DOTIMAR-832923 format. One record per residue (C-alpha): residue in one letter; x, y, z. Coordinates in steps of 0.1 Angstrom, whole numbers, plus 2048, in hexadecimal, padded with zeros to 3 digits. Example, Ala and Ser with C-alpha at 12.3 -4.5 7.8 and 13.67 -1.06 7.14 Angstrom:
% residues 2
REC resn  xx  yy  zz
REC    a 87B 7D3 84E
REC    s 889 7F5 847
//
This chain:
% residues 332
REC resn  xx  yy  zz
REC    m 800 800 800
REC    s 80E 822 7F7
REC    a 814 83C 811
REC    k 7F9 853 803
REC    h 7DE 839 80B
REC    t 7E9 832 82F
REC    r 7D7 841 84D
REC    r 7F6 855 854
REC    g 7F7 862 830
REC    f 7D2 86B 832
REC    v 7D6 87E 852
REC    k 7F4 891 845
REC    g 7E3 89A 825
REC    s 7C3 8A4 836
REC    l 7D4 8BB 84E
REC    a 7EA 8CA 833
REC    a 7CB 8D1 81E
REC    a 7B9 8E0 83C
REC    a 7D7 8F7 842
REC    g 7D0 908 821
REC    a 7AC 910 82C
REC    m 7B0 91B 850
REC    a 7C9 91D 86D
REC    l 7D0 8FC 87D
REC    s 7CB 8F7 8A2
REC    v 7EA 8F0 8B7
REC    e 7E2 8CB 8B9
REC    e 7DD 8C9 894
REC    q 7FF 8DB 88E
REC    v 810 8C3 8A5
REC    l 800 8A4 895
REC    l 809 8B1 872
REC    a 82D 8B6 87C
REC    q 82F 893 88B
REC    q 820 883 86C
REC    g 838 895 856
REC    g 856 88A 86A
REC    a 84A 867 86D
REC    a 845 863 848
REC    k 86B 866 844
REC    g 870 847 859
REC    t 86C 823 84F
REC    g 84F 80C 850
REC    e 835 81E 83B
REC    g 837 805 81E
REC    d 82E 7E7 833
REC    g 813 7F8 848
REC    q 829 7FC 867
REC    k 829 81F 877
REC    a 84B 82F 87C
REC    r 852 838 8A1
REC    p 86B 850 8AF
REC    a 88A 841 8BD
REC    p 888 83A 8E3
REC    g 899 851 8FB
REC    s 895 876 900
REC    q 89D 88D 8E3
REC    a 890 8AB 8F7
REC    k 894 8B4 91B
REC    l 87C 8BB 938
REC    p 886 8C4 95B
REC    t 888 8A6 972
REC    g 884 89D 997
REC    k 886 87E 9AC
REC    l 86E 865 9BB
REC    g 885 853 9D2
REC    k 8A3 84C 9BC
REC    l 88E 84C 99C
REC    q 896 86A 986
REC    i 878 874 971
REC    s 86B 891 95C
REC    r 855 8AA 96E
REC    l 83A 8A2 953
REC    v 82F 87E 956
REC    m 819 86D 93D
REC    g 7F8 860 94B
REC    g 7EB 83E 942
REC    n 7C5 842 941
REC    l 7C3 84B 91C
REC    i 7DA 830 90F
REC    a 7C6 818 926
REC    g 7A6 822 914
REC    f 797 832 933
REC    a 787 855 932
REC    h 776 86A 94D
REC    s 75B 870 933
REC    r 741 881 948
REC    d 721 87B 934
REC    l 733 873 913
REC    t 72F 84D 915
REC    y 742 845 8F5
REC    l 764 853 8FF
REC    s 773 835 910
REC    s 76A 820 8F2
REC    l 779 83A 8DA
REC    l 799 839 8EE
REC    k 79B 813 8EC
REC    h 797 815 8C6
REC    y 7B1 831 8C2
REC    f 7CB 823 8DA
REC    t 7D5 803 8C8
REC    p 7F4 7F2 8D5
REC    e 808 801 8B9
REC    k 7FA 824 8C0
REC    i 803 820 8E5
REC    l 827 817 8DC
REC    e 829 834 8C5
REC    t 81B 84C 8E0
REC    l 835 840 8F9
REC    a 851 846 8E0
REC    i 844 869 8D9
REC    a 843 870 8FE
REC    e 867 866 902
REC    a 871 87A 8E4
REC    h 864 899 8F5
REC    g 874 893 916
REC    v 859 881 929
REC    n 86C 864 938
REC    a 851 856 94F
REC    v 82F 846 94A
REC    n 814 83D 964
REC    t 7FC 820 95E
REC    n 7E6 809 971
REC    t 7EE 7E4 971
REC    g 7DD 7E0 94F
REC    g 7FA 7F2 93F
REC    t 813 7D7 949
REC    e 814 7C4 927
REC    i 817 7E3 911
REC    i 832 7F3 927
REC    q 847 7D3 927
REC    r 843 7D0 901
REC    y 84E 7F4 8FC
REC    r 86C 7EF 911
REC    k 875 7CF 900
REC    e 870 7DB 8DC
REC    t 882 7FD 8E0
REC    g 89B 7F8 8FD
REC    s 88A 815 90E
REC    k 891 81D 932
REC    i 871 831 937
REC    a 868 832 95C
REC    w 848 81F 963
REC    i 833 82B 981
REC    v 817 812 989
REC    q 7F6 816 99C
REC    g 7F2 7FD 9B8
REC    y 7D0 7EE 9C2
REC    p 7D3 7DE 9E5
REC    t 7B2 7D1 9F2
REC    e 7A2 7DB A12
REC    a 7A9 7B8 A1F
REC    g 7CE 7BF A1A
REC    d 7D4 7AB 9FA
REC    v 7F3 7BA 9E9
REC    t 7F7 79F 9CE
REC    g 7F1 7B7 9B2
REC    v 80C 7CF 9BF
REC    k 825 7B2 9C1
REC    k 81D 7A9 99D
REC    s 825 7CD 992
REC    i 846 7CB 9A5
REC    d 84F 7AB 993
REC    a 845 7B9 972
REC    g 85F 7D5 973
REC    a 84E 7F3 983
REC    d 865 80F 98D
REC    a 84E 81F 9A6
REC    i 82C 815 9B4
REC    y 811 829 9C6
REC    v 7EF 820 9D4
REC    q 7D5 82C 9BA
REC    g 7C2 84B 9C4
REC    g 79F 83C 9C7
REC    v 7AD 81E 9DA
REC    g 7C0 836 9F2
REC    d 7A1 84A 9F8
REC    r 78C 82B A00
REC    l 7A6 81C A17
REC    i 7A8 83C A2B
REC    e 783 841 A2C
REC    n 77E 81D A39
REC    g 79A 81F A53
REC    k 7B2 809 A41
REC    l 7D3 81C A46
REC    d 7E3 7FB A4F
REC    v 7DE 7EF A2B
REC    l 7F0 80E A1E
REC    e 80D 807 A37
REC    k 80F 7E3 A2B
REC    t 80F 7ED A06
REC    v 82A 808 A0B
REC    a 83F 7EF A1E
REC    l 83D 7D5 A02
REC    i 848 7EF 9E8
REC    h 865 7FA 9FE
REC    e 870 7D6 A04
REC    n 874 7D3 9DF
REC    g 889 7F2 9DC
REC    l 870 809 9CA
REC    p 862 82B 9D2
REC    a 83F 828 9E3
REC    g 823 841 9E1
REC    v 7FF 846 9EA
REC    g 7E5 856 9D4
REC    g 7C5 868 9DC
REC    h 7AA 880 9D0
REC    s 7A1 889 9F3
REC    l 7B9 89F A07
REC    d 7B0 88A A26
REC    t 7C3 86D A16
REC    i 7E3 881 A16
REC    k 7DC 890 A38
REC    e 7D6 86E A48
REC    c 7F6 860 A3A
REC    e 80B 87E A46
REC    q 7FB 87D A69
REC    a 803 858 A6C
REC    g 827 85D A60
REC    l 823 844 A43
REC    p 845 841 A33
REC    v 83A 848 A10
REC    d 852 856 9F6
REC    f 839 86B 9E3
REC    y 814 874 9E0
REC    v 7FE 874 9C1
REC    k 7E3 88E 9C8
REC    t 7C9 89F 9B1
REC    l 7CB 8C4 9AA
REC    h 7B7 8D9 992
REC    t 7A4 8FA 993
REC    n 77E 8F9 996
REC    d 775 912 97C
REC    y 76E 8FC 95E
REC    f 74C 8F6 94E
REC    t 744 8D4 95D
REC    a 753 8DA 980
REC    r 742 8CD 99F
REC    r 71F 8D9 9A5
REC    p 711 8E2 9C8
REC    d 6FA 8C3 9C8
REC    q 717 8AB 9C4
REC    p 728 898 9E0
REC    a 749 8A5 9ED
REC    s 75A 883 9E9
REC    v 769 87C 9C7
REC    i 766 857 9CB
REC    h 741 85A 9D2
REC    n 73A 871 9B6
REC    r 728 85F 99A
REC    d 72A 87B 981
REC    d 750 878 980
REC    n 756 89D 978
REC    f 76D 8A9 994
REC    w 78C 89B 9A5
REC    c 799 8B7 9BC
REC    l 77F 8C5 9D4
REC    d 793 8E2 9E2
REC    p 7B3 8EB 9CF
REC    k 7BD 907 9E7
REC    a 7BB 8F0 A05
REC    v 7D1 8D7 9F2
REC    i 7EB 8F1 9E9
REC    d 7EC 8FF A0C
REC    f 7EF 8DD A1D
REC    m 809 8CF A04
REC    k 820 8ED A0D
REC    s 827 8DB A2E
REC    v 82D 8B8 A1E
REC    p 852 8B1 A19
REC    k 84C 895 9FF
REC    p 84A 897 9DA
REC    w 827 89D 9CC
REC    v 81B 891 9AB
REC    a 7FC 8A5 9A1
REC    f 7E2 893 98B
REC    k 7C1 89D 97B
REC    v 7D1 8BF 976
REC    m 7BC 8C5 956
REC    a 79D 8B7 966
REC    a 79C 89B 94D
REC    g 7A0 8B2 92F
REC    a 78A 8CF 93A
REC    i 7A7 8E7 942
REC    a 7C1 8F2 928
REC    p 7E4 8E5 92F
REC    r 7F6 906 934
REC    r 7DD 911 94F
REC    a 7DD 8EF 95E
REC    f 803 8EB 960
REC    q 807 90F 96D
REC    h 7EE 908 989
REC    a 7FD 8E6 992
REC    f 822 8EF 992
REC    g 81B 912 9A0
REC    g 806 902 9BB
REC    g 823 8ED 9C7
REC    a 821 8CC 9B3
REC    d 843 8BC 9AC
REC    f 836 8A8 98E
REC    v 818 8AA 978
REC    l 807 88A 96C
REC    a 7F5 892 94B
REC    g 7E2 87C 933
REC    m 7ED 884 90F
REC    f 7E4 879 8EC
REC    d 802 874 8D5
REC    f 7FA 895 8C3
REC    q 7F9 8A9 8E4
REC    i 81B 89E 8F2
REC    a 832 8B6 8E0
REC    e 81C 8D4 8E9
REC    d 817 8C9 90D
REC    a 83D 8C4 912
REC    r 844 8E6 904
REC    i 82A 8F6 91B
REC    a 838 8E4 939
REC    n 85B 8F0 931
REC    e 84F 914 92D
REC    v 83A 913 94D
REC    l 857 904 961
REC    a 870 91D 954
REC    k 85B 93B 961
REC    l 84D 92B 97F
REC    k 847 93C 9A1
REC    r 83C 926 9BE
REC    d 83A 927 9E4
REC    r 840 902 9EA
REC    p 864 8F7 9E7
REC    w 86C 8DC 9CE
REC    r 86A 8BB 9E1
REC    a 878 8A6 9C4
//
């Protein structure tokens, strides 16, 4: 099949034609540039998509989780896992699963590395594709994995992630919230101890600020926290009639109840903070979201990104970080 009849050729041609009629959006410009660069690679003739070489060709500032050195912009795993906080758009998760084929995920990871993003966060469902990417490319991309201990204290899944090659593990936010809500701090202690016993950085995630407060009050020896942070001025933000608890909110439209309280409390926390849901699942523009998160004290930002968004998001992160003013000291 000739290149002009491939999906890549079609997208490139369509965007180029559109450029003559109207100005392209930033995302379209990035995608067009990537398609043009990829067409010079190999693999078009046999239907294989060319991918960037592994390893960073661009740079982002970095920090440490334990001994793990990672970029301050970390790639989120929800999109490549086919999971969307879709609010009332019920087709979105299905759309993601159709878009993010295994080959597209591999391509997306390579693009992330090419723009300086050297760490990816996934749930346990990402194990096979991360292992495949590392094997096929020789990449050393850092893999941060969400852990799902049960309230009964079963940490089998966490051990599997350790054995699979995780570089850091944290208790997933919803799980952390429920464990604290149900008085299961001992399960968090057990999970953190297991991760430490295997020489990895251990973290706890939460949507609720109480999750972080309880861990700090108990002196839990975590290496980092993964806590939501976003402004609440977007169109689908929390309504007064909704519950204050994120994990009990069926509408799935907010993840940080009180951003100011989070920023104020985290000033006193001497451990690295990975902020997530900074764009409120796509409702807030990256520049405003990154400025708010890094300016509010986060040491890292976890961001879900499509392949055609990565270059622009990395550029924005670099620009924000270069001009940043913040009250909280860097903790990583």
